[in-house]
N, CA and C atoms as a LAMMPS dump frame, in Angstrom:
ITEM: TIMESTEP
0
ITEM: NUMBER OF ATOMS
591
ITEM: BOX BOUNDS ff ff ff
-5.0000000000000000e+02 5.0000000000000000e+02
-5.0000000000000000e+02 5.0000000000000000e+02
-5.0000000000000000e+02 5.0000000000000000e+02
ITEM: ATOMS id mol type element x y z
1 1 1 N 420.987 265.088 377.908
2 1 2 C 422.011 265.105 379.423
3 1 3 C 423.443 265.185 379.14
4 2 1 N 423.921 266.03 379.921
5 2 2 C 425.341 265.85 379.962
6 2 3 C 426.429 264.677 380.256
7 3 1 N 427.161 264.358 379.59
8 3 2 C 428.036 262.854 380.238
9 3 3 C 428.438 263.26 381.301
10 4 1 N 428.558 262.595 382.643
11 4 2 C 429.372 262.857 384.004
12 4 3 C 430.685 262.505 383.587
13 5 1 N 431.584 263.272 383.451
14 5 2 C 432.722 263.043 383.34
15 5 3 C 433.701 263.547 384.313
16 6 1 N 432.869 264.24 385.309
17 6 2 C 433.659 264.937 386.338
18 6 3 C 433.364 264.147 387.734
19 7 1 N 434.099 263.612 388.708
20 7 2 C 433.757 262.974 389.9
21 7 3 C 434.422 264.107 391.347
22 8 1 N 433.39 264.429 392.382
23 8 2 C 433.667 265.115 393.254
24 8 3 C 433.726 264.131 394.25
25 9 1 N 434.546 263.708 394.761
26 9 2 C 434.537 262.304 395.851
27 9 3 C 434.435 262.618 397.119
28 10 1 N 434.389 263.601 397.596
29 10 2 C 434.122 264.282 399.227
30 10 3 C 433.069 265.483 399.064
31 11 1 N 431.816 265.408 398.431
32 11 2 C 431.189 266.56 398.238
33 11 3 C 430.684 267.226 399.253
34 12 1 N 430.644 266.935 400.432
35 12 2 C 429.758 267.686 401.356
36 12 3 C 428.512 268.158 400.95
37 13 1 N 428.607 269.819 401.456
38 13 2 C 427.457 270.453 400.865
39 13 3 C 427.692 270.838 399.57
40 14 1 N 428.737 270.996 398.93
41 14 2 C 429.137 271.279 397.479
42 14 3 C 429.713 272.899 397.855
43 15 1 N 430.238 273.187 398.59
44 15 2 C 430.369 274.802 398.912
45 15 3 C 430.847 275.741 397.811
46 16 1 N 432.009 274.921 397.125
47 16 2 C 432.885 275.717 396.299
48 16 3 C 432.093 275.701 394.907
49 17 1 N 431 274.77 394.515
50 17 2 C 430.621 274.878 393.197
51 17 3 C 429.586 275.751 392.848
52 18 1 N 430.121 276.431 391.839
53 18 2 C 429.182 277.781 391.299
54 18 3 C 427.95 277.065 391.1
55 19 1 N 427.583 275.936 390.253
56 19 2 C 426.382 275.021 390.311
57 19 3 C 426.362 273.631 391.067
58 20 1 N 425.63 273.95 391.995
59 20 2 C 425.577 272.693 392.991
60 20 3 C 424.769 271.446 392.453
61 21 1 N 424.103 271.721 391.244
62 21 2 C 423.601 270.748 390.628
63 21 3 C 424.097 270.103 389.42
64 22 1 N 425.357 270.935 388.927
65 22 2 C 426.105 270.608 387.552
66 22 3 C 425.808 269.045 387.139
67 23 1 N 425.345 269.211 386.176
68 23 2 C 425.002 267.708 385.559
69 23 3 C 425.967 267.106 384.8
70 24 1 N 427.132 267.505 384.776
71 24 2 C 428.329 266.747 384.309
72 24 3 C 429.01 266.398 385.375
73 25 1 N 428.658 266.342 386.766
74 25 2 C 429.016 265.948 388.126
75 25 3 C 428.633 264.86 388.605
76 26 1 N 429.327 263.986 388.971
77 26 2 C 428.988 262.829 390.104
78 26 3 C 429.607 263.271 391.371
79 27 1 N 428.288 263.817 392.461
80 27 2 C 428.704 263.926 393.863
81 27 3 C 428.688 262.912 394.464
82 28 1 N 429.943 262.685 395.101
83 28 2 C 429.79 261.178 396.121
84 28 3 C 430.392 261.926 397.626
85 29 1 N 429.624 261.263 398.567
86 29 2 C 430.279 261.372 400.044
87 29 3 C 429.488 260.1 400.642
88 30 1 N 430.54 259.767 401.888
89 30 2 C 429.703 258.884 402.433
90 30 3 C 428.98 259.214 403.717
91 31 1 N 428.261 260.495 403.493
92 31 2 C 427.341 261.046 404.559
93 31 3 C 426.069 261.476 403.523
94 32 1 N 425.08 261.432 404.008
95 32 2 C 423.576 261.946 403.544
96 32 3 C 423.139 262.552 404.839
97 33 1 N 423.506 263.702 404.746
98 33 2 C 422.594 264.642 406.247
99 33 3 C 421.949 265.887 405.837
100 34 1 N 421.282 266.406 407.145
101 34 2 C 420.754 267.61 406.762
102 34 3 C 420.816 268.086 408.318
103 35 1 N 421.348 269.302 408.599
104 35 2 C 421.708 270.2 409.757
105 35 3 C 421.095 271.611 409.61
106 36 1 N 420.456 271.794 410.981
107 36 2 C 420.321 273.389 411.144
108 36 3 C 421.76 274.482 412.007
109 37 1 N 422.081 275.059 411.131
110 37 2 C 423.048 275.692 411.948
111 37 3 C 423.116 277.144 412.173
112 38 1 N 423.214 277.458 413.393
113 38 2 C 423.069 278.937 413.586
114 38 3 C 424.136 279.57 413.02
115 39 1 N 423.488 280.913 412.497
116 39 2 C 424.37 281.758 411.578
117 39 3 C 423.926 283.164 411.406
118 40 1 N 424.465 283.99 411.832
119 40 2 C 423.847 285.408 412.563
120 40 3 C 423.764 286.205 410.967
121 41 1 N 424.791 285.664 409.746
122 41 2 C 424.612 286.498 408.744
123 41 3 C 423.396 286.155 408.007
124 42 1 N 422.848 284.7 408.286
125 42 2 C 421.298 284.147 407.417
126 42 3 C 420.158 285.01 408.004
127 43 1 N 419.391 285.104 407.147
128 43 2 C 417.962 285.571 407.445
129 43 3 C 417.457 284.521 408.525
130 44 1 N 416.703 285.115 409.556
131 44 2 C 416.407 284.057 410.801
132 44 3 C 417.405 283.81 411.641
133 45 1 N 418.58 283.854 411.192
134 45 2 C 419.667 283.523 412.265
135 45 3 C 420.269 281.929 412.046
136 46 1 N 419.492 281.479 411.25
137 46 2 C 419.895 280.078 411.15
138 46 3 C 419.819 279.558 409.337
139 47 1 N 420.593 278.743 409.095
140 47 2 C 420.766 278.297 407.5
141 47 3 C 420.63 276.631 407.903
142 48 1 N 420.354 276.025 406.658
143 48 2 C 420.416 274.47 406.7
144 48 3 C 421.891 274.176 406.07
145 49 1 N 422.343 273.173 406.304
146 49 2 C 423.549 272.553 405.519
147 49 3 C 422.784 271.418 405.212
148 50 1 N 422.786 270.93 404.145
149 50 2 C 422.407 269.698 403.548
150 50 3 C 423.526 268.999 402.66
151 51 1 N 423.756 267.821 402.896
152 51 2 C 424.998 266.826 402.393
153 51 3 C 424.261 265.819 401.55
154 52 1 N 423.707 265.853 400.128
155 52 2 C 422.889 265.255 399.552
156 52 3 C 423.818 264.714 398.294
157 53 1 N 424.525 263.46 398.343
158 53 2 C 425.255 263.205 397.48
159 53 3 C 424.563 262.27 396.404
160 54 1 N 425.057 262.2 395.089
161 54 2 C 424.41 261.32 394.129
162 54 3 C 424.773 260.029 394.478
163 55 1 N 425.653 259.63 394.883
164 55 2 C 426.141 258.14 395.023
165 55 3 C 426.646 258.494 396.959
166 56 1 N 426.375 257.648 397.647
167 56 2 C 427.029 257.218 398.645
168 56 3 C 428.067 256.125 398.603
169 57 1 N 429.469 256.44 398.86
170 57 2 C 430.755 255.942 398.796
171 57 3 C 431.55 256.311 399.86
172 58 1 N 432.286 255.255 399.992
173 58 2 C 433.658 255.693 400.65
174 58 3 C 434.822 255.996 399.927
175 59 1 N 435.64 257.069 400.068
176 59 2 C 436.477 257.663 399.125
177 59 3 C 437.824 256.532 399.212
178 60 1 N 437.799 255.382 399.927
179 60 2 C 438.685 254.519 399.964
180 60 3 C 438.512 253.159 398.776
181 61 1 N 436.911 253.351 398.667
182 61 2 C 436.494 252.14 397.796
183 61 3 C 435.352 252.738 397.018
184 62 1 N 435.87 253.688 395.549
185 62 2 C 435.03 254.329 394.686
186 62 3 C 434.297 253.068 393.901
187 63 1 N 432.731 253.096 393.613
188 63 2 C 432.319 252.271 393.071
189 63 3 C 432.388 252.522 391.248
190 64 1 N 433.163 252.95 390.95
191 64 2 C 433.503 253.474 389.463
192 64 3 C 434.68 252.533 388.557
193 65 1 N 434.518 252.315 387.435
194 65 2 C 435.644 251.86 386.518
195 65 3 C 436.846 252.771 386.864
196 66 1 N 438.099 252.04 386.323
197 66 2 C 439.317 252.535 386.399
198 66 3 C 439.183 253.122 384.928
199 67 1 N 439.937 254.631 384.85
200 67 2 C 440.307 255.163 383.807
201 67 3 C 439.006 255.885 383.324
202 68 1 N 438.21 256.342 383.993
203 68 2 C 437.202 256.825 383.641
204 68 3 C 436.478 258.197 383.521
205 69 1 N 436.817 259.038 384.567
206 69 2 C 436.896 260.481 384.65
207 69 3 C 437.568 261.424 384.247
208 70 1 N 437.378 262.295 383.671
209 70 2 C 438.392 263.326 383.022
210 70 3 C 439.046 264.226 384.179
211 71 1 N 437.948 264.736 384.778
212 71 2 C 438.358 265.567 386.396
213 71 3 C 437.93 265.03 387.654
214 72 1 N 438.681 264.873 388.492
215 72 2 C 438.237 264.327 389.936
216 72 3 C 438.602 265.605 390.838
217 73 1 N 437.804 265.886 391.916
218 73 2 C 437.995 266.646 393.017
219 73 3 C 437.855 265.954 394.245
220 74 1 N 439.066 266.293 394.974
221 74 2 C 439.308 265.613 396.355
222 74 3 C 439.595 266.576 397.194
223 75 1 N 438.523 266.772 398.014
224 75 2 C 438.339 267.776 399.088
225 75 3 C 437.819 267.015 400.629
226 76 1 N 438.847 266.118 400.987
227 76 2 C 438.525 265.093 402.142
228 76 3 C 438.548 265.789 403.634
229 77 1 N 437.751 265.193 404.291
230 77 2 C 438.07 266.142 405.828
231 77 3 C 439.444 266.304 406.154
232 78 1 N 439.641 267.513 406.887
233 78 2 C 440.83 267.91 407.155
234 78 3 C 440.975 268.084 408.63
235 79 1 N 439.836 267.848 409.642
236 79 2 C 440.184 267.898 411.182
237 79 3 C 439.991 266.71 411.937
238 80 1 N 441.093 266.374 412.57
239 80 2 C 441.449 265.355 413.457
240 80 3 C 440.931 265.605 414.642
241 81 1 N 440.955 266.869 415.248
242 81 2 C 440.467 266.976 416.569
243 81 3 C 439.14 268.205 416.5
244 82 1 N 438.192 267.63 416.381
245 82 2 C 436.828 268.62 416.301
246 82 3 C 435.79 267.936 417.195
247 83 1 N 434.736 268.941 417.793
248 83 2 C 433.896 268.24 418.745
249 83 3 C 432.774 267.331 417.92
250 84 1 N 432.353 266.34 418.533
251 84 2 C 431.511 265.329 418.099
252 84 3 C 430.001 266.095 417.468
253 85 1 N 429.967 266.985 418.034
254 85 2 C 428.272 267.622 417.822
255 85 3 C 428.706 269.236 417.201
256 86 1 N 429.978 269.56 416.785
257 86 2 C 430.314 270.738 416.381
258 86 3 C 429.831 271.082 414.862
259 87 1 N 429.572 272.645 414.524
260 87 2 C 429.204 272.619 413.188
261 87 3 C 430.2 272.348 412.208
262 88 1 N 431.664 272.231 412.731
263 88 2 C 432.516 272.025 411.914
264 88 3 C 432.584 270.655 411.469
265 89 1 N 432.316 269.658 412.4
266 89 2 C 432.277 268.15 411.877
267 89 3 C 430.956 268.083 411.28
268 90 1 N 430.24 268.867 411.264
269 90 2 C 428.781 268.62 410.24
270 90 3 C 429.131 269.207 409.073
271 91 1 N 429.967 270.484 409.086
272 91 2 C 430.174 271.167 407.554
273 91 3 C 431.303 270.3 407.004
274 92 1 N 432.221 269.836 407.724
275 92 2 C 433.812 269.227 406.786
276 92 3 C 433.811 267.848 407.103
277 93 1 N 433.258 267.187 407.992
278 93 2 C 433.456 265.811 408.528
279 93 3 C 434.986 265.759 409.245
280 94 1 N 435.245 264.522 409.872
281 94 2 C 436.296 264.573 410.442
282 94 3 C 437.071 263.371 410.073
283 95 1 N 438.63 263.511 410.629
284 95 2 C 439.459 262.501 410.291
285 95 3 C 439.722 261.367 411.512
286 96 1 N 439.3 260.246 411.331
287 96 2 C 438.93 259.558 412.634
288 96 3 C 440.089 258.236 412.455
289 97 1 N 440.416 257.64 413.23
290 97 2 C 441.261 256.291 413.265
291 97 3 C 442.483 256.416 412.425
292 98 1 N 442.86 255.519 411.766
293 98 2 C 444.035 255.523 410.957
294 98 3 C 443.896 256.317 409.743
295 99 1 N 443.903 257.808 409.962
296 99 2 C 443.353 258.63 408.678
297 99 3 C 444.661 258.621 407.914
298 100 1 N 445.837 258.587 407.96
299 100 2 C 446.837 258.595 407.133
300 100 3 C 446.662 257.495 405.94
301 101 1 N 446.403 256.373 406.203
302 101 2 C 446.065 255.28 405.508
303 101 3 C 444.879 255.61 404.799
304 102 1 N 443.731 256.019 405.372
305 102 2 C 442.574 256.707 404.815
306 102 3 C 442.899 257.663 403.499
307 103 1 N 443.703 258.484 404.073
308 103 2 C 444.151 259.424 402.89
309 103 3 C 444.55 259.13 401.937
310 104 1 N 445.703 258.171 401.966
311 104 2 C 446.548 257.412 401.253
312 104 3 C 445.71 256.555 400.059
313 105 1 N 444.836 255.916 400.545
314 105 2 C 443.599 254.863 400.005
315 105 3 C 442.956 255.741 399.086
316 106 1 N 442.469 257.038 399.776
317 106 2 C 441.509 257.856 398.879
318 106 3 C 442.264 258.412 397.694
319 107 1 N 443.673 259.056 397.854
320 107 2 C 444.308 259.455 396.733
321 107 3 C 444.462 258.262 395.731
322 108 1 N 444.942 257.265 396.191
323 108 2 C 445.038 255.703 395.338
324 108 3 C 443.621 255.753 394.476
325 109 1 N 442.609 255.926 395.044
326 109 2 C 441.066 255.652 394.289
327 109 3 C 441.216 256.592 393.257
328 110 1 N 441.192 257.876 393.658
329 110 2 C 440.975 258.851 392.852
330 110 3 C 441.901 258.974 391.423
331 111 1 N 443.034 258.522 391.775
332 111 2 C 444.129 258.323 390.525
333 111 3 C 443.658 257.226 389.701
334 112 1 N 443.389 255.964 390.722
335 112 2 C 442.54 254.636 389.705
336 112 3 C 441.343 255.135 388.745
337 113 1 N 440.638 255.924 389.238
338 113 2 C 439.175 256.447 388.339
339 113 3 C 439.561 257.622 387.54
340 114 1 N 440.544 258.297 387.499
341 114 2 C 441.144 258.965 386.608
342 114 3 C 441.623 258.722 385.156
343 115 1 N 441.344 259.34 384.195
344 115 2 C 441.889 258.57 382.661
345 115 3 C 443.264 259.324 382.897
346 116 1 N 444.158 258.786 382.156
347 116 2 C 445.56 259.051 381.599
348 116 3 C 445.345 260.512 381.247
349 117 1 N 446.359 261.212 381.521
350 117 2 C 446.421 262.526 381.443
351 117 3 C 445.098 263.379 381.922
352 118 1 N 444.356 262.735 382.845
353 118 2 C 443.402 263.681 383.385
354 118 3 C 443.859 264.465 384.408
355 119 1 N 442.945 265.292 385.168
356 119 2 C 443.192 266.288 386.423
357 119 3 C 442.558 265.93 387.308
358 120 1 N 443.579 266.055 388.749
359 120 2 C 443.043 265.812 389.871
360 120 3 C 443.019 267.025 390.482
361 121 1 N 442.258 267.786 391.24
362 121 2 C 441.95 268.76 391.903
363 121 3 C 442.138 268.535 393.399
364 122 1 N 443.005 268.654 394.176
365 122 2 C 442.858 268.478 395.438
366 122 3 C 443.092 269.541 396.537
367 123 1 N 441.916 269.898 397.153
368 123 2 C 441.68 270.788 398.284
369 123 3 C 442.235 270.177 399.729
370 124 1 N 442.933 271.204 400.446
371 124 2 C 443.265 271.028 401.666
372 124 3 C 443.36 272.09 402.812
373 125 1 N 442.872 272.11 403.954
374 125 2 C 443.032 273.05 404.929
375 125 3 C 444.156 272.794 405.925
376 126 1 N 445.164 273.457 405.861
377 126 2 C 446.312 273.217 407.109
378 126 3 C 446.128 273.738 408.191
379 127 1 N 444.702 273.881 408.792
380 127 2 C 444.579 274.484 410.237
381 127 3 C 445.089 273.485 411.258
382 128 1 N 445.161 272.012 411.159
383 128 2 C 445.509 271.266 412.096
384 128 3 C 447.035 270.068 411.476
385 129 1 N 446.819 270.129 410.284
386 129 2 C 447.949 269.357 409.852
387 129 3 C 448.443 269.863 408.261
388 130 1 N 449.727 270.128 408.557
389 130 2 C 450.353 270.882 407.072
390 130 3 C 450.107 269.946 405.922
391 131 1 N 449.926 270.691 404.775
392 131 2 C 450.103 270.071 403.627
393 131 3 C 451.157 269.541 403.185
394 132 1 N 452.618 269.73 403.444
395 132 2 C 453.452 268.735 403.134
396 132 3 C 453.435 267.473 403.684
397 133 1 N 452.787 267.447 405.011
398 133 2 C 452.578 265.985 405.783
399 133 3 C 451.824 264.954 404.783
400 134 1 N 450.707 265.811 404.146
401 134 2 C 449.733 265.273 403.148
402 134 3 C 450.001 264.695 402.052
403 135 1 N 450.77 265.678 401.546
404 135 2 C 451.262 265.088 400.125
405 135 3 C 452.214 263.99 400.044
406 136 1 N 452.973 263.854 401.085
407 136 2 C 453.646 262.353 401.45
408 136 3 C 452.776 261.203 401.139
409 137 1 N 451.576 261.394 401.203
410 137 2 C 450.807 260.26 401.09
411 137 3 C 450.51 259.445 400.064
412 138 1 N 451.132 260.351 398.666
413 138 2 C 450.545 259.747 397.663
414 138 3 C 452.033 259.984 396.675
415 139 1 N 452.302 258.966 396.035
416 139 2 C 453.632 258.749 394.955
417 139 3 C 453.625 259.973 394.072
418 140 1 N 452.253 260.396 393.627
419 140 2 C 452.206 261.276 392.458
420 140 3 C 452.547 262.662 392.973
421 141 1 N 453.236 263.236 391.816
422 141 2 C 453.799 264.669 392.016
423 141 3 C 452.808 265.603 391.809
424 142 1 N 452.619 266.675 392.618
425 142 2 C 451.787 267.768 392.251
426 142 3 C 452.232 268.9 391.202
427 143 1 N 451.357 269.265 390.217
428 143 2 C 451.934 270.318 389.354
429 143 3 C 452.261 271.91 389.849
430 144 1 N 450.845 272.363 390.434
431 144 2 C 451.068 273.645 390.982
432 144 3 C 449.877 273.551 391.776
433 145 1 N 449.962 274.783 392.609
434 145 2 C 449.074 275.104 393.739
435 145 3 C 448.7 276.56 394.133
436 146 1 N 447.701 276.928 394.815
437 146 2 C 447.39 278.238 395.307
438 146 3 C 446.897 278.214 396.654
439 147 1 N 447.483 279.126 397.324
440 147 2 C 446.733 279.255 398.847
441 147 3 C 445.921 280.256 398.894
442 148 1 N 444.463 280.177 399.56
443 148 2 C 443.453 280.815 399.696
444 148 3 C 443.199 281.02 401.178
445 149 1 N 442.035 281.9 401.409
446 149 2 C 441.301 281.71 402.863
447 149 3 C 442.08 283.016 403.398
448 150 1 N 441.528 283.595 404.605
449 150 2 C 441.985 284.586 405.545
450 150 3 C 443.491 284.569 405.98
451 151 1 N 443.883 283.123 406.265
452 151 2 C 445.13 283.138 406.629
453 151 3 C 446 282.14 405.557
454 152 1 N 445.729 282.192 404.479
455 152 2 C 445.983 281.285 403.311
456 152 3 C 446.477 280.154 403.808
457 153 1 N 445.377 279.42 404.578
458 153 2 C 445.658 277.964 404.903
459 153 3 C 444.672 277.054 404.341
460 154 1 N 443.863 277.48 403.24
461 154 2 C 443.305 276.646 402.356
462 154 3 C 444.147 276.335 400.959
463 155 1 N 444.18 274.95 400.67
464 155 2 C 445.505 274.923 399.589
465 155 3 C 444.822 274.11 398.634
466 156 1 N 445.063 274.645 397.292
467 156 2 C 444.314 274.028 396.073
468 156 3 C 445.459 273.498 395.118
469 157 1 N 445.606 272.204 394.957
470 157 2 C 446.719 271.512 394.345
471 157 3 C 446.387 270.771 393.245
472 158 1 N 446.877 271.218 392.101
473 158 2 C 446.535 270.005 390.915
474 158 3 C 447.595 269.107 390.564
475 159 1 N 447.099 268.157 390.058
476 159 2 C 447.955 266.695 389.668
477 159 3 C 447.506 266.412 388.48
478 160 1 N 448.39 265.615 387.598
479 160 2 C 447.774 264.902 386.43
480 160 3 C 447.916 263.828 386.453
481 161 1 N 447.585 262.67 386.192
482 161 2 C 447.793 261.1 386.094
483 161 3 C 448.824 261.048 384.872
484 162 1 N 449.72 260.328 385.046
485 162 2 C 450.789 260.107 383.934
486 162 3 C 450.07 259.035 382.762
487 163 1 N 450.43 259.172 381.615
488 163 2 C 449.859 258.972 380.472
489 163 3 C 450.966 258.048 379.9
490 164 1 N 451.246 256.852 380.032
491 164 2 C 452.364 255.98 379.793
492 164 3 C 452.092 255.799 378.386
493 165 1 N 450.91 255.739 377.853
494 165 2 C 450.989 256.014 376.263
495 165 3 C 451.59 256.67 375.505
496 166 1 N 451.728 258.007 375.868
497 166 2 C 452.403 259.075 375.249
498 166 3 C 453.883 259.406 375.408
499 167 1 N 454.509 258.33 376.303
500 167 2 C 455.872 258.857 376.43
501 167 3 C 456.77 258.095 375.373
502 168 1 N 458.01 258.936 375.293
503 168 2 C 458.76 258.57 373.909
504 168 3 C 459.121 257.217 373.896
505 169 1 N 459.353 256.693 374.989
506 169 2 C 459.658 255.003 375.142
507 169 3 C 458.427 253.998 374.542
508 170 1 N 457.254 254.763 374.54
509 170 2 C 456.164 254.008 374.437
510 170 3 C 456.071 253.908 372.794
511 171 1 N 456.749 254.753 372.232
512 171 2 C 456.997 254.923 370.768
513 171 3 C 458.02 254.185 370.336
514 172 1 N 458.941 253.964 371.011
515 172 2 C 460.118 253.215 370.567
516 172 3 C 461.31 254.047 370.288
517 173 1 N 461.084 255.378 370.897
518 173 2 C 462.065 256.466 370.753
519 173 3 C 462.591 256.811 372.239
520 174 1 N 463.917 256.549 372.322
521 174 2 C 464.7 257.11 373.406
522 174 3 C 464.782 258.218 373.525
523 175 1 N 465.062 258.947 374.85
524 175 2 C 465.26 260.65 375.01
525 175 3 C 466.268 261.123 373.996
526 176 1 N 467.396 260.402 373.903
527 176 2 C 468.225 261.072 372.848
528 176 3 C 468.136 261.142 371.637
529 177 1 N 467.227 260.451 371.004
530 177 2 C 466.768 260.316 369.848
531 177 3 C 465.463 261.442 369.342
532 178 1 N 464.935 261.626 371.001
533 178 2 C 463.854 262.525 370.659
534 178 3 C 464.433 264.272 370.455
535 179 1 N 465.618 264.307 371.218
536 179 2 C 466.124 265.842 371.183
537 179 3 C 466.352 266.342 369.807
538 180 1 N 467.103 265.633 368.913
539 180 2 C 467.267 265.973 367.333
540 180 3 C 465.957 266.495 366.97
541 181 1 N 465.017 265.174 367.011
542 181 2 C 463.719 265.203 366.38
543 181 3 C 463.005 266.696 366.699
544 182 1 N 462.999 267.236 367.879
545 182 2 C 462.437 268.452 368.451
546 182 3 C 463.29 269.51 367.716
547 183 1 N 464.34 269.523 367.789
548 183 2 C 465.465 270.551 367.365
549 183 3 C 465.027 270.658 366.054
550 184 1 N 464.561 269.674 365.171
551 184 2 C 464.424 269.674 363.516
552 184 3 C 463.009 270.245 363.433
553 185 1 N 462.114 269.997 364.27
554 185 2 C 460.648 270.233 364.24
555 185 3 C 460.544 272.066 364.499
556 186 1 N 461.566 272.165 365.47
557 186 2 C 461.765 273.916 365.758
558 186 3 C 462.087 274.638 364.682
559 187 1 N 463.161 274.039 363.972
560 187 2 C 463.984 274.718 363.006
561 187 3 C 462.777 275.029 362.001
562 188 1 N 461.869 273.847 361.407
563 188 2 C 460.981 274.036 360.476
564 188 3 C 459.794 275.32 360.656
565 189 1 N 459.357 275.273 362.415
566 189 2 C 458.49 276.212 362.634
567 189 3 C 458.948 277.577 362.394
568 190 1 N 460.404 277.575 362.742
569 190 2 C 461.042 279.146 362.737
570 190 3 C 461.377 279.417 361.446
571 191 1 N 461.647 278.692 360.584
572 191 2 C 461.791 279.008 358.984
573 191 3 C 460.431 279.378 358.59
574 192 1 N 459.301 278.654 358.472
575 192 2 C 458.025 279.051 358.323
576 192 3 C 457.497 280.277 358.866
577 193 1 N 458.024 280.335 359.837
578 193 2 C 457.376 281.779 360.532
579 193 3 C 458.177 283.43 360.21
580 194 1 N 459.508 282.864 359.484
581 194 2 C 460.326 283.86 359.019
582 194 3 C 460.435 284.078 357.679
583 195 1 N 459.44 283.295 356.863
584 195 2 C 459.173 283.534 355.409
585 195 3 C 460.051 282.577 354.692
586 196 1 N 460.47 281.544 355.273
587 196 2 C 461.423 280.642 354.564
588 196 3 C 460.353 279.373 354.111
589 197 1 N 461.265 278.988 353.126
590 197 2 C 460.362 277.665 352.603
591 197 3 C 460.736 276.413 353.043
């Protein structure tokens, strides 16, 4: 059995996974539900929406040790105005109450359980709330991102958790001392690639 080094914090129905039963992943959600939805593209005009996490937990209090997962996927609810019995709520969940604090604490928990130098993949749909407003809820800086969807309103954003053990100051080397060292190493590599000795 593969080691479970990946965490999907708000898995929902695992829509974007190639393998919805990938044994490297722990799938979490605060809901365990089954819905039958009308879908004219499905055989019989209906399809089942199944939310069946491995672990039922809230994104603001994950039941895992710190510095554990190599990759964390964070796809929280992104609708704050959605009907109580709508298929959008069934499919994506909904933001309720003090949702800014909830998302802030969710980001914090994701980074807590992520190993140093690990990757957090954040997915957000800016249908109702712009991505820029959501990124203010974490002190961590995003690395890069990509828009997708019909109107490019779905955003995939990558973060990494800082690894303080690998900073120059962790080795007792200041930035000024690091630059000559890098220049020296580069000169050695350049010499070796040009046939020098």
